[in-house]
N, C-alpha and C positions, 0 to 999 in steps of 0.2 A: 757797488751798494747792497748794505745788508739789509735782508728785509727785516720788517716788522714780526717779533714771536709770533708763532701759531697757536691761537687760544686753545689748552687742552680739554675744554669743558666738552663734554658729548651729552647730548639731551638723553633721558632716559625714556627708553620707547615703551609704551603702554604692553602687558602682560596679556595675552588672553589665555583664561582659563580652560580648561581640558577635563572633563571626566572621564573615567573610564567603566566601562561595563563591570557589574560583578561577575564573578568567577565562579563557575558550580563546583571545581574541587580547588578550593583555595591551599588545602594542605598540602597539595602537590607542587605548587608553584615556587620557583625558588627566590630568595630572597636578594634583592639588591644592596651591593655594597652601599655603606652610609656615607654620606659627603661630609668630611672633617674640614672645614676651612683651615683648620690649624696645622694639618699634618701632612708632610710630605713624605712617601716611603722610599726612604733611600737609607744606604747602609755604607758610608764613604765612598767607593768606587762603583757601588752595586746600585740599581734602581728597579724597585718590584713592579712600579705601575709608570703609567704617562697619560698626559692628558688625551693623546691620541687613541687610548681605549677606553676612556671614561664616558664621553660622552662623543666619540668619533664612529667609524663605521665598523669597528670590529667588536661592538657590545660593549657591556661593562665586564671587563676581564682584567685580571693580572697580565703583565707582558709576558709570562710564562705560557700565559693560555691563548695569546695573541697570532694568527695566523700570517704573519708578515716581522719582516727583519726590522728591528728597532734597534738603535742605539741611544742611549742615555747619557750623557755627558754631565756628570753631578757636578754641585758646588763644591764640593771637597777637590775634584779633579782640576776645577777653574782656579781655586784657589792656589792648589800646588802648581799648577804650570803658569800661572800670570800671565795669561793670552791679552793682546790687546787688539787684534783684530778676527776677523772670520776666516782668514787663512790659516792663523795661530791655532784657532779654536778646534778646528774641525782636523787637524793633522793626526791626530789618535785615532781615526778610524781609516783602515787602508781601501774602503770604499770609495772614499772623499777625494777628490783632487782639484786644485785651483782651477780655475777658468777664468782667465784676464783678471786678476787679483794684484793692480799695482798698489805700490805704496804709497799712501797718503789720500787715497782714495776709495770710494765705495768698492766692495769686491763681490766676486761670485764665484760659486764651486760645482763642480760636477759631481752627479754620485751616479755610481754604476757606469760611467761614461758619457751621462749625458747632462749639459749645462743646466743650470735653474734657470727658470724664468724668474726675474728679479720683480715684475708684478705681483707675481701668484704662487710662487714657491717656496715665501717664508711666512711664518706666523708669530702673533705674537698674543699668548694665551689661547692659541687655537683660530684667532680671527686673523685674516691675511692682511699682511702689512706691507708698506711700502720699501723693499729692501735698498733703496738707493741712498742708504745712509751707511755710517759705520757702524759697529757691531758694539755699543755698550754693555758691559756683562755685569757692571756692578750691583742692578737690581734684580739680577736673573736667578734664581735658584738651581736652576738645571737648563740645559738645551736638548732637544730631542730630535733626532734625524730618523725620518721614517725613508728606509730603502727600497725604492722600487715603485710602480706603479701608483699613483693617489688618486686616480677616476674617481671612486668611490666617495673617499674620503674629501676629494677637493673641487673637483668638476674640471675646469679646463687649466691643466699644469704639465708641464714636462715630465715624461715618463721617469726620471731619476729617481724623483722622491720629493719630500719636504724636510723643511728645518722650522722647527718650532721652540721660540723664546717662553720661558716659563717664569712667571715673577715671583719675587719673595713673598711670601707670606708672613704676616703679623706675626711677631715672637717678642719675648723677652731678650732683646739684643742693643747692647751699646757698645759699638767697636769703632776704633779710630785705626785707619792705617795709612801708613806712608811709606814711600819708597824712593827709588832712584834706580838707574842704570848706569851701564860702564861709560854710556855719551854724556851724562852728566843731567840726563831729563830727572824732571820732580814730579811726585805724584802724591795726592791728600784724597782721601774716601772716608766716608761715615757712613756707618749702618745703623740705625737707630729704630727701634722699634717696641711697642708696649701692648699691652691689652689693660686699656681702659677702664672697662669693666668686663664682666664674664662674658658677654655677648657681642663687642665693640674692641675691634684693635687696627693699629696703623703700623705701619713700617715706610721709612724715609730713609731713601739712599742717596748720596750726593759724592762728585768727586770731580775733582780739577787736577788735569794733566799739563805739563810744559815738556815738549818729546823735544830731545835732539836727534833727528833721525841720522842712520846709518849711511843715507845717501846725501851727498852735499847740497847745501840750500834747502834742505824738507823740514826745519825747523817748524812744528806746530804746537798747536794747543786746543783743547777741549773741554769742556765744562757741562756736567749732566746732573741731572737732579729725577727722581723717581719717588712716586707716593702709592702704596698701597694700603687698602682700606677694607675691612673685612666685616659685616655686620650680620650677626645670627639674630634675624628680627623676630623670627619664632623657631619653635622646635624644627618647624618642618619648611621654613623659609629662610634663605640667605644672599645676602646681594654682595658681591665681590667687584670692587673698583680698582684699577692698575693705571697708572698715566705716568708717562716719561717724557721729557724734554732733554735734548743734547744741541750744544751748537760748538762747531769746531772748526780750525782752519789750520792751512799748510799746504805749502805747494805739493804737488803729484808729480812722480816720477814717470816719465815714458818708456814704453817698452822697446827692446830692440826687435827688430826684424831681419829676416834672412837677406843675406847677400847676394844680390840678383836673383832672390827668388829661390835659391838651390844651398845655398852657404850658410853654415853655422859661423858666427864672428868668431874669431881665433883669440881675441886678446879683451873680451869685454870687462867693464870695471862694475863693480856691485856698487860703489860709492860715487861716482860721476853721476852728476844727473844731466843727462841727454837735452840737448836744445837751450840749456839754461840761457835766458835774458833777464839782466836786472830790473825791467819792467815789468817783469812776470810777477801778477799777483798771488796770493795762496787761494786756494779753493775753498771754499766756505761752504758748510752743509750745515743746515738746521732741520732737525727733525723732531716730531712727536708722535707718541703712540698712545693709544687708549683703549681699553677693552672695559665692559661693564657686563657683568654675568650674574643671571638673578635664577638660583635654584629652587625649586619646590618639590618636596615630598610629599605626593598624594598619599601613599601608605608604604609599607615594607617592600611592596613591589613595583611601584609606579614613580618615577620621578619625571621632571620637567627642566629644561634649562632655556633659557631666552637671554641671548648673548647681541651685545652691539659692538662693533670696532671702526676706529676712526686712526687713520696713519697718513701723517701730513710730513711731506719732504721738500724743501727748497734748496736746491743746489745752485751758488755763484760760480761756474766753472770757468776758469781762468789759469791758462796752459801755454806756454812756449812747447808746441808740439813737434816731437821729432817724427817723420811720417814720409816713406818713400822717398822716390828723388827724380821726381816729373822736372824740378828746374834744374838739377845738377849737369854740370857739361858731360860728366862720365855717362849717363843715360840718354846724350841727345841723340844717339843714332836708333833708339827706339827698341835695343836687342833687349834690353831689360825693362821687365814690366815695372812702371812708375810706381806701383804701390808697395814695392819692396826696398830695402837700401840699396844702393848701388853696389855693385862687386869688388870695388875698392873703399866701401864703408862711407863714401857720402849718404848724408841725408837732408831732407829737407826742413826747415822750422817754420812752424807756421804760428801765427798770432789766432787763438782760440779763445773766443770769450762768449758766453752763454750764460746772462745772469738770469736770476729769477726761473731757473728751471724747475717747475713744481708738478711733483707727483701727491695725487691722493687717493686714498683707499677707504671707502667706508661699506661697511657690512653687516647686515642683521640677520640673525639665526634663531630659529626655534626647534627644540629637539624633545621629544617624548620618548623614555626608553621603560620598560615595562615587562615584567614577566608571569606568564601564565601557562597552565598544562592543557594538552588535550589528551585525556586517557592517562597512560603512561610516559607521556612524552613531554619534556618541558621545553618551552620557548623564553628567548629573551630578543624582544621586538625593539626596535631602534628605527623611529621614523622623524621625518623633520623636513623643514625647507629653509631656504636662505635667499636673499637677494645682497648680490654686491656690485658695486659701481667703482670705476676708475676713473680718474680724470688725468691728462697731461696740458698743463700748460706754458708754452715756451716762448721766448723771443726770439725773432730772425738771428741768427747767431754771426759773430763774425769768424771768419776761417779764411785769413789771409797769409798768402805766402812773405816771407820775410828775408829767407837769406838759406845759403847751403852749407852744414858745417860737415865735420867727419867725426866718427866713433871712436879715432885714435886722437882727437884734439884735446891736449891738457887743459886749455883753458878755450870755451868755446868763444868764437866772435861774437861779436856785440853788433845785433841789427837794429832798426829802427823799427818801432812798433806801427801796426795800422793805423791810418787816422779814420777807418771806419768805427762806427758805432751800432751796436745791436739795434734792431729794430722795437717795435711793439709787439705786447705779449698777444698771444693768441690760442684758442682751445685746440689743440693737436690732435687730442684722442678722447672720445666718451665709449666706455666700454660697460656694458651692462651683461652679468651672468644670473639667471633666475634658476633655483634648481628645487626639485623636490626628491627625497630619496626613502629608501626603507631597506633593512635588513632584519634578518631572522636569524639567530643563531639557535639551532634545534640539537638540545641533548638527549639522543638515541638511547646511550645507556652511559655508565661511567666513563667509559672507555672511547666514545665514538660521540663526535660533535659533527653536526654540516651548519654551516654558516652562507648564507644566500642573500643577495639583496641588488639593487640597482639605484643609479643617481640619474634622472631626466634633467638635461642642461638645455637650457635657451641662451642662448648667445647672440648676443644684440652689439655691434662694436662700427664705429664710425670715427674714420681718421681724415684729419685735414692738412692742407699744405700751410704754409707760414702766412700764408693772406688770408687763411679760415676760409679756404675752399674746401668742399667735399673730394677725398680722393679714394677713398675706400668706404663701402659700407657692406659687413660682412654679418649676415643673419643664418642661424642654423640651431637646429634642435637635434640632439643624439642622447640616446639612451646609455649608460655606460654599466654594463653588468661587474659583479665580482662574485666567487664563488670558492668556497675552499670545505676540505674535509679534515679533521682533527681525529688524529689517535693517541690517545694517552692509554699505553699498556701498563705504566706503573706512575704513582703522583708527580715523580722526579723528571718526566720524559712527556713532552709533547711532540708529537710529528704533524706535518700536515703538507698538504698539496693544495695550492691555490691557484685560480686564473682570475686576472681582471681585464679590462678596457680601459682605455684613457684616451682623452682629447687635449691637444695643445695648440696653439696659434701658429701657422705658417711663417717662416723670415722673411724680411724683407730682402731683396737681392741688393748685393753690394753695388754701389753708383758704378763700378768700373766694368759691369755686366751689360750685356744687349738690352736687356730689362729692368735697369736699374732703378729702384725707388718702389719697384712692384712687391705686394707681398703676396706671397702664395697662400693657397687655401689652409686651412685648419689638418691636423694631421691625427689620423687614428693611430694608435699605439697597443700592441696586446702582451700581456706579460704570464709566462707559466713559471711559478716556483715551488721548490720542493724544499722543506724545512726540516730543523728540530731544534728543538730547546734543552737543555738537560741541567737541572738545579744538581751540581756536584754536592753542595751541601746549602745551610740557609744563608749562605754568606757569599757563595761563589756560582756563578750562571757561565754557561758554555752555549754559545748559537753557531748553528751551520745552515746556509741556504745556497741552493743550487737555482739560477734563475735564468730567464731567456728572456729578452725584451727585445719586439719587433716593433720597427716604426719604418715610413718612406724616407728614403734617404734625400736631402736637402744638400745640392752642392753646386756650384758654379761648373758646368759641363762644358769641355772645350769644343769649339765649333768652329763654323767658316763665318761668321758674324763678325764685321768690322771690329768690334771690341774683343773678338776672339772666345768669348765665354757667354754663357746664357744660363741663369740661376735655374734651375728646375727641380722636382721632384720627380725620382726616377728610381726604381728598385726599391730595396731597403735595406737598412741599417740594422744588423742583428747584433745585440750584445749577448754573450752566454758567459756566464761565470759562476764561481764559487767561493764563498766568503766564510771565515770563521772568525768569532767573536768571544774572548771570555773576560769578564770583570768581575772584580770583588776580590774577596780575602782568601789568599790562599793557604795562609799559615797565621797564627797569632800574632806574626811580626812582619808579615809579607802582604802587600797589597797591590794586585795587577791589573792592567787592561793589557790586551794583546788582539790583533786582529791582523788577518791575511786575506786578499783578497787575487784572486785570478781571474783574469778576461779576456774573452775573444772578441774583439768588436770588430765586425767586417761589414764592407759595403759589396751588398749580393744582387746582380742583375740590374746594374747601374748603365749598360750600355757603353761605357768607358772602360776599356779592358785594363788600362794603366790603374785604374783606382781600384781593382778587385784583389781579393785575397792577401791582403794585408791589413795590420792594425789601422784603426782609425785616429785620425790626428788628436793629440792629445789626451789618450787614453793608456798609459802603461800598462803591458800586460800582466806585470807582478808586481804588487805591493803589499809592505809589512809595516807596522807599526807595533812597539810595545814600549810601555810605560811601568816603570815599578817603583813601589815606596817601601823599603826596609825599614823599620824600628831597631835600633841598635840596641839588643839587650841588657849590656853593659854600661850605657849612657843613657838614662833614664831622659826622655822627650827630642831625643834627637835623631831623626830618620835622615836615611840616603836615599836620594831620588835619582832615576836614570832614565833615559828612553834611547831608543833606536828606531831609526825610519830608513825605509829602504823603497825604492822603486827602479824598476827596469826600464832600457831605454825607450826614448817617448818619441813616437814619430810627429815631424815638424811639416810635411806636405802632403796632399791628397794621394800621392802616388807611392807613398812610404819609402821614398829615394832617401830622405833627408831625417835624422833622427837627434836627436841629443842624448846624451850619454847616461847610463845608468847612475845610480849615487847612493851613498850610505851617509848618514846623519846621524852622528851621536848628541844627545844632552845629557846634562849632569845638573843635580842639585841638592840642596839641603834644607832641613826643615826642623827648627827646634823649638820646641814648645817647654815655655817655663810661667813664672809669676814673678810680679812687681809689686810689693806694697798688697800683696793679696789679691791684686787682680791679674790674670791671664794676661801671658804675651807670646805670641808666636811670630819667630822670625824665619823668613823663608829667601833662600837664593838659588836662584835658577842660571844656568849657562846654558843658552841654545848654539847649537854648532859647536861643540867644543873645541874640536880641532881645525874650524875655520876653512872647512872645504868649500871649494866652489861648486855650485851644480845648477842646474835649470830647473826650476820648480813647474814651470808654465809653460806650455808650449799653444795656449788657447786662440781665441778667436774674440772680435767685438766688432759688430755690423761687416762680417765678412771679409775683414782684415786680420793677418797673422800676426801674433807678437811671440817675444820670447821675453819671458823674466826670470832673473836669476834669482834665486835663493839668497837670504841675508846673511851678512858676516855674523862671524861669534857676537853673541852679545850677552850680558849679564845683566839680571835684574834682582835688586834686594829691596826686599818689604819687611816692615814689623806692622803687627797687628795687636792692639793693646785695648783689652777690656776696661772701658770707663766705668 
């Protein structure tokens, strides 16, 4: 059943005006940067600012003066690389890795080795979005990634960081894009924008795509539309509205699992759909996101912003799911854990149906930023409050065994589907986060700054079973401090040391543990970071960061219980790493993004010796990514594109005994800019995985179960953008 489209309208919440006291020394106060709703400060592959530093926890400062590692994926990078999924979007940053990212389904990533929470780890124009949706990029100007703790920025969130999607703003744009790929997919997109008056503009993006997936039986479709509107009400007041809607459908691909819980499959296929059944329906995902932002400038020194966000996702989950070997004859002895594939490659097929799985996020935030002076010391103050509500409504699902197949089957046997039907919809989760925050950036001199603040979080969360009965009630209040010292010996160089604390929700124990279904308590995390940012020139930036993140370790601890495991928080998970990032124009003809990450991720003092002193699952020790764009001087308009990605061997079991091999992947492409009839035309050709190399891109987990996902085979995409 396809649910009705969710309305995109969001009521404008009233703005409560706030006056500021007169300053005794106004001549010493710094002037806040003006809010220009028309401009985004980017230059090709380089960005100078982000939403995370405009009204975020770092004060009103450019990226160069922000004491945190932030990567900005610009519109130029998105256009040139033509990504269609979150996994493809972020692979240019070595600190980001896939974490349960199946083809044809919504995806997750990890940053600095910590998976993001899909409920709170993603933003739409700075507002918390429900990320259980496909990543539509047509309406986005850029994507910002905060790497590391975001406790002061976001409240209850995983310690890896945040991903923020930033909408395109109104501009004089009239572009049509058409495209295809080597599998015969078709793609059409429109980007139309204008300023109707000096003070009011709109931008509309729309896309339609029909894909022929590299995995058999996974052809899909999606349609997307977004609207952005900017209204400069007065010289002091602006209103920004952004809304989008996407509907998609296509079969999702099950991941592989370790054979017998210890062995990597020897002859996996990147194109075979495990468990395929002809009655398997496509997964439907219908999502909408809306943000409304009202900015008011009291004076050159004081600004205010009131923001409201609404994100709504409905998932019709249908899959013939390949999982475990509980019913396989080869696992009947009990020697092999039933939640892995059998040693001979047998796996069970389940008819899984969960329609109308509805996730909704609503947030309201008010922020005031201002500058003032106390004697010879300047201050940039940022204070605010937010209220966030998330709900989850689900029907009792169908999850029934229907038959057993083998990973080497050329054709999966056909089994009858389950006769059972999903139950009625029930509220499964209501979660509230109410926060207040304040941060002060103190300018001690031209070279020294101190930044200090805290966010007070009140969490109230209730979870229910599929009958509506209360299962869990989590209530707590926690202060999350953050501080940094910045030293700028010269204008081109910013160095900093920062400390922050975060709070994230405890995970639910896997069903196969002694306390299966139990949610563990929230986790307190801490991060220490030392960083440097160097502007090589006006078009090229270099970032370096050395970090250590500590959080209680959650894992299934082997014990003498009948199940053999109990899910616990014991010891610490410590991630220590160094990352380097370069972005911008190296020469007049060469643009480059380069990234490297070295990370030591260990579980310490767990009480389980075999789990100590080796790399944590799905955290490669070394990763690099380089993408280059070289404009040929002897052929005007023609540029050669190239990329290289590397990841070292990746741990697949908690004891470190099983690893997938390291890999190198090379990408290539061309861009040709010309004109036709006086209108600009740009052709782009991208070839991912040029040498068709097989590799395992992901050994992540979902719900406590481990999966292996192969990288995609060679894929070529061709597009043409024409200025109407």
